[in-house]
C-alpha positions as CSV (number, residue, x, y, z in Angstrom):
1,M,132.6,133.8,84.5
2,E,132.3,130.4,82.5
3,K,130.2,127.8,84.3
4,A,131.9,124.3,83.6
5,K,128.5,122.6,84.6
6,N,128.3,118.7,84.9
7,Q,125.4,116.8,83.8
8,D,123.2,114.6,86.3
9,I,124.5,116.1,89.5
10,N,122.6,114.7,92.2
11,S,123.8,116.6,95.3
12,I,126.1,120.0,95.8
13,R,128.8,120.1,98.5
14,Y,128.6,123.7,99.6
15,T,131.3,125.2,101.6
16,S,130.0,126.4,104.9
17,H,130.5,130.2,103.8
18,C,128.3,130.1,101.0
19,F,125.5,127.6,102.6
20,E,125.2,130.4,105.3
21,Q,124.7,133.1,102.9
22,L,122.3,131.1,100.9
23,I,120.3,130.0,104.1
24,K,120.6,133.6,105.5
25,L,119.3,134.9,102.2
26,V,116.5,132.6,102.3
27,I,115.3,133.6,105.9
28,Q,115.6,137.3,104.8
29,Q,113.3,136.5,101.8
30,F,110.9,134.2,104.0
31,T,110.4,137.3,106.1
32,L,109.9,139.6,103.2
33,N,107.5,137.3,101.6
34,H,105.4,137.3,105.0
35,N,105.2,140.9,106.0
36,Q,108.1,140.9,108.6
37,Y,106.5,137.6,109.8
38,S,109.2,135.7,112.1
39,P,108.2,132.3,113.6
40,K,109.2,132.3,117.4
41,R,109.8,128.3,117.0
42,V,112.3,126.5,114.1
43,T,109.7,124.0,113.6
44,Q,107.4,126.7,112.2
45,L,110.1,128.4,110.5
46,Y,111.0,125.0,108.3
47,G,107.7,123.2,108.5
48,F,108.5,120.1,110.4
49,G,107.0,118.7,113.5
50,N,104.6,120.1,115.6
51,Y,103.6,123.4,113.2
52,D,100.5,124.9,112.2
53,P,100.7,124.3,108.4
54,N,98.0,127.4,107.8
55,E,101.3,130.0,109.1
56,P,103.6,130.8,107.2
57,N,106.7,128.1,106.9
58,L,109.4,127.6,104.5
59,K,107.8,124.2,103.4
60,S,104.6,125.7,102.4
61,D,106.6,128.1,100.3
62,F,109.1,125.6,98.5
63,E,106.2,123.3,97.7
64,K,104.0,126.3,96.3
65,Q,107.0,127.2,94.3
66,S,108.0,123.8,93.2
67,G,104.5,121.7,93.0
68,D,106.2,118.9,94.8
69,F,106.8,117.5,98.4
70,V,109.5,118.9,100.7
71,N,110.7,118.0,103.6
72,G,110.8,120.7,106.1
73,K,113.0,118.8,108.8
74,Y,115.7,117.9,106.0
75,L,116.0,121.7,105.7
76,Y,116.5,122.3,109.6
77,D,119.0,119.3,109.7
78,K,120.9,121.0,107.2
79,N,121.1,124.1,108.8
80,R,122.2,122.3,112.3
81,A,124.8,120.6,110.8
82,L,125.9,124.4,109.9
83,E,125.5,125.5,113.3
84,S,127.5,122.6,114.5
85,G,130.8,123.5,113.2
86,K,130.8,121.3,109.9
87,I,133.2,122.7,107.0
88,Q,131.0,121.1,104.1
89,I,127.2,120.8,103.6
90,K,126.1,118.1,101.3
91,I,122.5,118.9,100.1
92,N,120.4,117.1,97.4
93,S,120.5,119.2,94.2
94,Y,116.4,119.7,94.4
95,Y,116.6,121.3,97.9
96,S,119.8,123.6,96.7
97,Q,117.7,124.5,93.4
98,L,114.5,125.3,95.5
99,M,116.9,127.5,97.5
100,V,118.6,129.4,95.1
101,N,115.4,130.0,92.9
102,Y,113.7,131.1,96.1
103,I,116.2,134.2,96.4
104,G,116.0,134.9,92.8
105,Y,118.7,133.2,91.1
106,Q,118.4,130.8,87.8
107,D,120.9,128.3,89.6
108,F,124.0,127.8,92.0
109,Y,126.4,129.2,89.7
110,D,124.3,133.0,89.5
111,F,123.7,132.7,93.3
112,I,127.9,132.2,93.6
113,D,128.7,135.1,91.0
114,N,126.4,137.9,93.0
115,E,126.5,136.9,96.8
116,I,130.1,135.3,97.4
117,E,132.3,138.2,97.4
118,D,135.6,136.4,98.7
119,V,137.7,135.5,96.2
120,E,138.8,132.1,98.0
121,E,136.1,131.0,99.1
122,K,134.4,131.5,95.7
123,E,137.7,129.7,94.2
124,K,137.0,127.0,96.6
125,Q,133.2,126.4,96.1
126,L,133.5,126.2,92.3
127,E,136.4,123.9,92.6
128,W,134.1,121.7,94.8
129,L,131.4,122.1,92.4
130,N,132.6,121.3,88.7
131,Q,134.6,118.3,90.3
132,K,133.7,115.2,87.5
133,Q,130.9,113.0,88.5
134,N,131.2,109.6,87.5
135,V,128.0,108.4,88.1
136,E,125.5,109.2,85.5
137,N,121.3,109.0,85.8
138,S,119.8,105.8,84.1
139,Y,116.6,106.5,82.2
140,Y,113.3,104.3,82.0
141,I,109.9,103.3,80.5
142,S,108.4,101.2,83.1
143,Y,105.4,99.3,81.6
144,H,102.6,97.3,83.6
145,F,98.8,96.5,83.1
146,G,96.7,98.4,85.0
147,E,93.4,100.5,85.5
148,N,90.8,100.2,83.0
149,K,92.5,97.0,81.5
150,Q,95.4,99.3,79.6
151,V,98.9,99.1,79.7
152,I,100.3,102.3,81.9
153,K,103.8,103.9,81.2
154,G,105.7,105.2,83.8
155,Q,108.7,107.7,83.5
156,V,111.6,106.3,85.5
157,E,114.7,108.3,86.6
158,I,117.4,106.4,88.6
159,Y,119.7,108.3,90.5
160,N,122.3,108.8,92.9
161,D,124.2,106.0,91.9
162,W,121.5,103.6,92.0
163,K,120.1,104.7,95.5
164,N,117.2,106.9,94.4
165,V,114.4,106.8,91.9
166,K,111.5,109.3,90.7
167,Y,108.4,107.9,88.6
168,K,106.2,109.9,86.9
169,Y,102.8,107.6,85.6
170,I,101.1,109.3,82.5
171,Y,97.4,108.2,82.0
172,H,96.2,109.4,78.7
173,Q,92.7,110.9,78.5
174,N,89.9,110.7,75.8
175,D,90.3,114.3,74.8
176,G,93.8,113.8,73.7
177,T,95.5,114.7,77.2
178,Y,96.9,113.3,80.1
179,K,97.0,113.0,83.7
180,E,100.3,112.5,85.6
181,F,101.3,111.2,89.1
182,H,104.1,111.3,91.2
183,Y,106.3,109.2,93.3
184,Q,109.5,108.8,94.8
185,G,111.6,105.8,96.3
186,Q,114.8,104.1,97.4
187,L,116.4,101.6,95.9
188,T,118.6,98.7,97.1
189,K,120.2,96.3,95.2
190,R,121.3,92.8,96.6
191,V,123.1,90.6,94.4
192,D,120.9,89.8,91.7
193,I,118.0,91.6,92.7
194,I,116.8,95.6,92.6
195,H,114.4,96.4,95.4
196,I,112.4,99.5,95.0
197,R,110.1,100.9,97.7
198,T,108.1,104.3,96.7
199,K,106.4,107.1,98.4
200,T,103.9,109.7,97.4
201,L,102.7,113.1,98.9
202,M,98.9,112.3,100.5
203,D,97.8,115.0,102.8
204,N,101.2,117.0,102.9
205,K,102.5,113.7,104.3
206,L,105.1,111.4,102.2
207,V,103.4,107.8,102.4
208,D,104.2,104.0,101.6
209,S,103.1,103.5,98.2
210,G,104.4,100.0,96.8
211,E,107.4,98.1,96.0
212,D,108.8,96.9,92.9
213,I,111.4,93.7,92.6
214,L,113.3,93.7,89.5
215,Y,115.9,90.7,88.6
216,A,119.2,92.4,87.2
217,G,121.4,89.4,86.7
218,H,125.0,89.0,87.9
219,I,126.2,92.2,86.0
220,E,125.7,95.8,86.3
221,P,122.0,96.5,85.6
222,N,122.7,99.8,83.6
223,S,124.0,97.9,81.1
224,S,120.5,95.8,80.6
225,P,118.0,97.4,77.9
226,F,115.4,95.5,80.0
227,L,114.8,94.7,83.6
228,I,112.3,92.5,84.6
229,G,110.3,91.9,87.6
230,T,106.9,92.5,89.6
231,Y,105.1,95.1,91.7
232,N,102.8,95.7,94.3
233,A,101.0,99.2,95.1
234,F,97.8,101.4,95.2
235,D,96.1,102.1,92.0
236,I,94.2,105.4,91.0
237,Y,91.1,104.4,92.5
238,N,93.2,103.3,95.9
239,R,92.8,99.7,95.4
240,V,95.6,97.3,96.0
241,I,96.9,95.5,92.5
242,A,99.9,93.4,91.8
243,G,101.5,92.3,88.2
244,K,104.4,91.8,86.0
245,L,106.7,95.0,85.5
246,I,109.3,95.5,82.7
247,F,111.6,98.5,82.5
248,E,112.9,100.0,78.9
249,K,116.0,101.6,79.3
250,F,116.5,104.6,76.7
251,D,119.8,106.6,76.2
252,S,118.9,109.9,77.6
253,K,115.8,111.9,79.5
254,D,114.6,113.3,76.6
255,E,114.4,110.3,74.3
256,M,112.3,108.4,77.5
257,I,110.1,111.3,77.9
258,E,109.3,111.3,74.2
259,A,108.7,107.9,74.4
260,S,106.3,107.8,77.5
261,L,103.9,110.5,76.0
262,K,102.9,108.2,73.2
263,R,100.0,106.3,73.5
264,E,101.5,103.3,71.4
265,I,102.7,100.4,73.4
266,P,105.4,98.6,71.6
267,N,103.9,95.0,70.8
268,Y,106.9,92.8,72.5
269,I,106.0,94.6,75.9
270,I,102.3,94.3,75.7
271,Q,102.1,90.4,74.7
272,E,104.0,89.6,77.6
273,I,102.4,92.0,80.3
274,R,98.5,92.1,79.0
275,N,96.2,90.9,81.7
276,Q,99.2,90.4,84.0
277,L,97.2,92.0,87.2
278,I,95.9,91.0,90.1
279,M,93.4,93.1,92.1
280,N,91.8,93.5,95.4
281,N,89.0,95.2,94.9
282,G,88.7,97.2,98.4
283,R,86.3,94.3,100.2
284,V,87.0,93.1,103.9
285,P,85.2,89.5,103.8
286,N,83.1,88.8,106.7
287,S,83.1,85.1,106.0
288,S,84.6,82.7,103.9
289,L,81.7,82.5,101.4
290,E,82.5,86.9,100.7
291,I,86.3,86.5,99.6
292,S,85.3,87.1,96.2
293,S,82.7,86.4,93.7
294,K,83.7,82.4,93.2
295,S,83.8,81.9,97.2
296,P,80.2,80.0,96.9
297,F,81.5,77.4,94.6
298,A,84.2,76.5,97.1
299,S,82.3,72.9,97.7
300,T,82.3,72.3,94.3
301,Y,85.8,73.3,93.3
302,E,87.1,70.7,96.1
303,K,85.4,68.0,93.9
304,L,87.9,68.6,91.0
305,T,90.7,66.4,92.8
306,G,90.8,62.9,91.7
307,S,92.3,61.4,88.4
308,Y,91.0,62.0,85.1
309,Q,91.4,59.8,81.8
310,I,90.2,61.8,78.8
311,N,89.4,60.8,75.3
312,F,89.5,63.4,72.9
313,S,87.2,62.7,69.9
314,Y,87.9,65.2,66.8
315,A,84.7,66.7,65.3
316,E,87.0,65.8,62.0
317,N,87.9,62.3,62.2
318,G,91.1,61.4,64.7
319,S,91.2,61.2,68.6
320,A,93.8,61.3,71.3
321,D,94.2,60.3,74.9
322,L,95.0,62.2,78.3
323,Q,95.5,61.0,81.8
324,F,96.4,64.1,84.8
325,N,96.0,63.8,88.5
326,I,94.7,66.8,90.8
327,D,96.1,66.6,94.0
328,P,93.5,66.5,96.9
329,I,95.8,67.8,99.0
330,T,97.7,70.7,97.2
331,Y,95.5,70.9,94.1
332,K,98.5,70.7,92.2
333,I,97.9,69.2,88.6
334,S,100.5,66.8,86.9
335,S,100.3,64.6,83.9
336,A,100.1,60.5,84.2
337,T,100.2,60.3,80.5
338,E,103.9,59.1,79.8
339,G,105.7,61.1,78.0
340,C,104.0,64.6,78.4
341,I,104.1,67.4,81.2
342,F,102.4,70.1,81.8
343,K,103.7,73.4,80.5
344,K,100.6,75.7,81.9
345,D,97.2,74.6,83.8
346,D,94.0,76.7,85.1
347,I,91.0,75.2,86.4
348,D,87.9,77.3,87.5
349,I,84.2,77.2,88.4
350,I,82.1,79.7,85.9
351,Q,78.5,80.1,84.9
352,N,77.7,80.2,88.7
353,G,79.0,77.3,89.7
354,S,77.4,75.2,87.2
355,V,80.3,74.8,84.6
356,V,84.1,73.4,84.8
357,H,86.5,75.2,83.1
358,F,90.0,73.6,82.0
359,S,92.6,75.0,80.1
360,F,96.4,73.4,79.5
361,Q,99.0,73.5,77.6
362,L,101.5,70.4,77.4
363,L,104.8,69.6,76.3
364,G,106.7,66.3,75.6
365,L,104.8,63.1,73.4
366,S,101.1,64.1,73.1
367,K,98.8,64.2,70.0
368,V,97.1,67.3,71.9
369,L,99.3,70.2,73.2
370,S,96.6,72.8,74.2
371,G,93.2,73.1,74.9
372,E,90.1,74.1,76.3
373,I,87.7,71.7,77.9
374,F,84.2,72.8,79.5
375,F,81.9,70.2,81.3
376,K,78.9,70.5,83.6
377,S,80.3,70.4,87.1
378,F,77.4,68.0,88.6
379,Y,79.5,65.1,86.9
380,L,82.2,65.8,89.5
381,N,79.8,63.5,91.6
382,Q,80.2,60.8,89.1
383,L,83.1,58.5,89.8
384,D,84.1,55.8,87.6
385,E,81.4,56.4,84.9
386,P,82.0,58.3,81.6
387,F,80.6,61.8,81.3
388,E,80.7,64.1,78.3
389,G,82.0,68.0,77.5
390,V,83.3,69.7,74.5
391,F,87.0,71.0,73.6
392,S,88.9,73.0,71.0
393,G,92.4,73.3,71.0
394,M,95.7,72.3,68.9
395,D,97.1,69.4,68.3
396,H,101.1,68.3,67.6
397,E,101.0,69.3,64.1
398,G,99.6,72.9,64.7
399,K,96.2,72.1,63.5
400,L,93.2,73.7,65.0
401,I,90.9,70.5,66.5
402,N,87.6,70.8,68.2
403,G,84.8,67.9,69.2
404,K,83.6,66.0,72.2
405,V,85.6,64.6,75.2
406,S,84.7,61.7,77.1
407,I,86.1,61.7,80.8
408,V,86.0,59.0,83.8
409,K,87.1,60.4,87.2
410,N,88.2,58.6,89.9
411,E,89.3,59.3,93.4
412,M,93.0,59.6,94.6
413,P,94.0,57.8,97.8
414,T,95.0,60.9,100.0
415,F,98.8,60.4,101.4
416,S,100.4,61.4,104.8
417,N,102.8,64.3,104.4
418,K,105.1,62.7,107.0
């Protein structure tokens, strides 16, 4: 019989007659595999609820067969649907494939050819199986900056009309091999946002593992070559992590798999996500001094607020000025120099609290467009009197500059939030 198979079928519609025959053969095979063992309770047979995982059950058999998670309750529910008199049983293609493989057939077509003798039932089932599927799977590689300061690739398959997703993360080893970590998830689309909740198998149970949120715009997400968003999850060391996430689309599953197994990371990807990682090292602080290694210097950080006037003195002639404020309530950094604004800014306390490091990028009318400034933290107590530090950066002509800075810090008034 010619098999007019469709691509990317995500669920199979069985007639009640065919599904009844399939269930019957599965149970017969189960009994044969386990020396005529016949569980007294359906929960033990299918492997859900209050069952003994050490005793034979279909869930365990299927998981050994597939190497992946199997929901015993799902199988039971499908049998209940059959017993309730439904004329159509819709089952996920993954479970359908497990069942027909379990009884020794390559796929459901082989099963129908060999086990369904009623001509009308066979024709009806084949008509359902061969109906045109209009929705195709989508294939992506996901990229995020993860463990060991490396970009991690993931094979992503979105199926079931953008409702389900499968992940397979690839971790390359030094000996040329790689390890795989598997996840599955539910996907929802809300206006211009894609929200994915993932689960993974742990202690023989499917548990929550993370969430991805991607921006898709106001077009069909399948039409975009890239999707960009954020993720939060547990890494392979069971630490809580979060960061930037990029999906890159591929035309086929084979192309996606081939690209994912290469160690090389595209330059247009790595420049976007390198070091874009937030990590919780698994500590539960007992006080505010134990939140992180920075915690002991919180009192010094508090002294950063105020109004700053900075004069840059270049090592090779030239100078520039910059004024900015650090708000005493929000710690927001804002320019007080007319005609320029901060594009990026960061300020932290380093060297065991002894040095202040301030980095910035500016937009607008400024002779210095980006820079790194360092000065001793004890100067934060010195108000209205100039003190010195050092800097390096780039001027408005793109020239690299360095030299000394003269800084005057003043207090800022604290305004009411009313």
